[in-house]
N, C-alpha and C positions, 0 to 999 in steps of 0.2 A: 454346867456339863463335863462328865471324862469323856466319857464318846463319840462320835468325828460328827460332830453336828452337820457339816455337808450332807455326810454319805441322808442324813433324817432329812434333810430340804432337798433331798431327787428322791426319794421315796416318795415324802409326803406330797409333792411339787408335777408329783408323774399320776400319769389318766389310767386304769386297769379297772372295769366297772365286770359286772361277775360275765363270765366268758371270752370276756374281753384286754388279758389281767399282760399284754404283751410284752408291753413296752419295763413293766416289773417285772415280768420274766426274767428278759436282758441285766437288766440291773441284780437281779439273785446270784445269775447264772459266772457273772462277770463278778465276784465278792469271795464265791466260796469253790469257785478256781481252781483259788490258788494251798486253802487247804483241807480240800473235800478227795478221797482217794476215789467219787467216781459224780458226777454230776449228769442227769438222765432227766430228760420229760416222758410224761406220760399221755393219750391220748387226749385227758380232757385239759390236761397244758400243768400238771402238777409239775414244780420242781424237789427232786430227792438228791442229793447229797450224802452223801455215805461215808463216814470214820471210820475206818474200819480199826478198834479195838485191841489195843497191843497186848492187854491178858487171856483177854473172855471172847473176844473175838464171836464165838456161836452168841453171847445175849444181846440184844437187837433192843435198845431207846428207837422211839419215834420223838420224834419234835416237832409241833407243826405251828403255822405263821402261816393266817391268808393272806393273799396280796389284793383280795380285790376289796376295791369301793362301791360302796352307795351309789347309785348312778340311775340312768332312764335307755326306751329305747324308743325311737321313732316309728310311731304305728300310725297316721295323715299328714302331709304336707296338701294345705289348704287351699284355694286358687289366690290366696291374694299373698302365699309364703310366709306363714307361722306354721312351725309347728305343734305337733298333738304329742303329746308321751307315754308313757307305758314304767309305770316306777320299776328299777331293778335293786330288789330289798325297799328295807321300812322306813319310808323314810315322812316326819313330821311335815303335811304341804304349807305350816301355816311358819314358815321359814324359810321358803324359796319363793319371793314375791320381792322382787328389785332383785335379780343379785344373777349376778354372770355366770353362763357358763360355754362350752365346750364341746362345738359338735363335729364326732366321727369323722366324716364323708368322706368314702375313697377316694380324692381326689388332691384329700389332707383335712387340717383339725381348720375347721368355722366359730368364727368367737359369734355368739348372741347376747340372749337379755328372756330372762324371764318377768317379761310387763305385773305392772303393775297399772288398775286404774285411777286417776284421783280422785281422792274424796273427795275433789267437790262436785263432783259431777254423778253419787251414790246415793241408791237409798240409803233410808237406813236402815230398813233386811237385805239389803248390800254389806253394806260396809261389818253387821252382824252376823251372815251366815259365813256357813261356814267349814275351810276348801276343800279339794280334793286335786290330786294329781290331773286328776281327767279333765280339772278345768283351766289350768294352764296354759302356755298359746308362749311358746319361743319364737321372737322376731330379730332372724339376721341381717336386719336394715337395710334388705336387697327388695327387689318385687317376685311376682307367685313366679317370672316365665323362669328367672336365674335360678333361682331357690327349687324348684323341683329339677332343673336339671345339673344342679349340682349334688341333692339330699337326696337319699333314697329311705324309704323303712324301711327295720330293721339298720341303722344307724345309729352309732349306741352318743350318749350325751353324759359330758360328767358335769362338777362348775369347776366352776376356778378359779382359783385363790392362792396367792402365796406362804409361803411360814415363813414363820419370826418368833423373834423369839422377845415371853413379854414378858421383862421381868426374870421369875425365877422360872417361866415358866416356858411352853414350845407351842404356836395355837396355830392353826391351817384345816385345810380341808386333807381328808384320809387319814386322819391319825388313827383311825379303826381302819384297818391294824396296823396299819404298813411301822408306826411306832415301835410296835413287837416287835414283829419279820427285821424292824434295824436290830430290835436287841438281840433277838437268833442270831443273824447274822454276823454282831462284835461278839458273841458268845463263843461261837464255832474258831473262830482267831484263835480264842485262848485255852480250848482246851485241848490236851492229852488225853485223853476215855481210857479207862481200861478194856472196857465194853464197845458196841460195835456201837455207833450213832448217826441216823437216817434223820439229817434238818431235809424237810419240809415242809414249801410253801406252797401250801393247797387255794386252792381256784374254788370259786363259786360259794363260798359259806355266807356271804348276803342272802341268797334263798335258797337255803337249810345245808348245809353244812356236806355241797355233793363231792366235793374233793376232801375231804378227807377222808366221810365213808367209803372211797372207792380204796384208797391205801391204809383205809384196818383190814383191808381184805389182801390186797400186791403187801403188802409189809408183811401186815401177822407180826408188828414187834412184839415181844416181851410184855415191853411200859411203853403207857405214852402220858408225857406228857406235853399240852398246848401252850397257846400264852396268846394273850387278847385283852384286850380292855376291859372294863368293865366302870361302871357307875360309879360318879365322884360324884357327889349334888349337898357339899357346902358350902351352899348358897343361900343367898335370901328369903330365897324361892322356900326353899323348905326348911323351919324353924324348927322343927322334930328331929331332935337326933338322931333318933334311929332308922329314920329314915335315909339318913346320907350315904351308909353300903358302902366306898370309903372314905376316903380323905386325902385331900393332894402333901403332897409332901411327908405321907404316914412310915410312905416304904410300899416297898411291893407287892401286891395283895396273893393272899397268898388262899387259891377259891374251896371252898368246901361246899358251894353248890349256886347251879341258876337254874333257871328252868328248865332244862335240858341232858340235869347230869345233878347228881350227888359222886365226888371226888371219892377214891379208896381213904379211907379214915390211914389206912397205915402208909401210904402215898405222901396225903398234907402233912403227920405230922412224923417226918421223915424229914420236908422243906423246913420245917418249923428248927427241927434239930438243929438241921444245917446254921441256915436264920440266922442261930443263935449261936451258934457255936462262931461264925463268923464275923457275928454282930453285925451284920447287917438291915439294916433297916426294913421293917415287914410288918404287915393287919391280916387281919382273919375277912375274908368275902364272901360274905351269903346273900345273892344276888334273885327278886326274888320273882323274876322273870330272866326272856331273855334265855340263848342258846350259843355253844361253841363250840372248836374245831373236838377240845376237850371230848362230846357224848358219840361224834363218828367216829372215834377209836370204842367206844369203852363196850358196845358188844354188837360191833355191824360184821366182826365173825369171830364169834363166840369173845368169852368175857378175857376181860386185858382189865389188867390194873390200869389205871389215870390218876395225873392233878394235872394241877392250871397255876400258871401264875398270869399275875392280871395286871396293868397300866393301870390306875386310876385315872377318870379320862371326866370332865366337866364337862357338859352341853355336846355331850353324842350325837350323832346324826345330822353333826352341822356344818357350816361352812369355819368353824370357826372353834373345834374342838380344840379342849388345851388339854396338856399333863406337864407336871412337876420333874424339872430336872434330873433330879434328884430322884425321883419315885425311876427314871428308866433310868437310871445308873444302877438302882436295887438292883431293880430286873437285871440283867446283865448279870452280874453281882450274883446275883441265886443261884440262877439259869446254868452259867459255868463251872457255880461253888456244887453243885444236886447232879448235873454232872460227870464232873474229879470224880467226885463220891462216889461215885454207882461202880460196883466190882462183880454186877449180875447175883449178888449173896444173897441180896436183900429178900426175904418174904414174902411176897405184902397180901398170898391167898388169908381170906376171911376166913 
């Protein structure tokens, strides 16, 4: 990978559930302070770093990538010291049993596990039952009285996982969307834009695009571009290639639609043209379901032209999400090229 792997690892291993993105916010502010003319946060916790345009500063582009990762909030502490959870974002409970977690308590982080009963003592009905998040418990390995002193209702819980290079891929938790946040930070360090660019690290995307919707009003950009991961189902469980959506190693994905947005045709065609001119590997994305910050900007404050670049990701919303190094590099290259060639004169009206 051409870009800074240590920064990507720092971002993905840091913890930041929706509404609790503090640790990610610190990294973003640190990385953008040297390249932006102004760095600020708002009442929700969005970070906006503005680079003033050299030629057409009145034309403004917003680039968004979200900081939050899916997680949980403690709803109850049992007398025996086990924690009950409510989901913050879209979990598949099947992947949660027998996982390590971090409980972010007021006095510091605590290690825990989501236990799984041994199959030897489960009935056939129990083995075949479908899990819900409400069925899971976090075990802290402490007695009930100690846990009651340490943990409160409302404390946030995130998955515990390190980030590793696996062949040509990088795998870990919260690649959604820290890999795109990483791409945005790297692109910001490369460009000298003619137009003003607002690099926005958004909050609470996983629970309804909330940070982006607020910035759609507050920034009111002339053009908005979002970065997020997308599904790469090029795995044995999907023999039908039409259901792959994207493929690892085939380049940055230029979004045409997802479940929340149909991108502006003139915007995504310009992205394709830039990619072809610069010989940047790319593919087209049509995602049947799911949403991204792109939608948060499109019509929150009137009609805006929007586009999106996605990093293909295997095993989304698990602790082993995996992205290809070449696709990460291509995403950085494409975003930087699109921003460097935006002069404010393109007419994106349809």
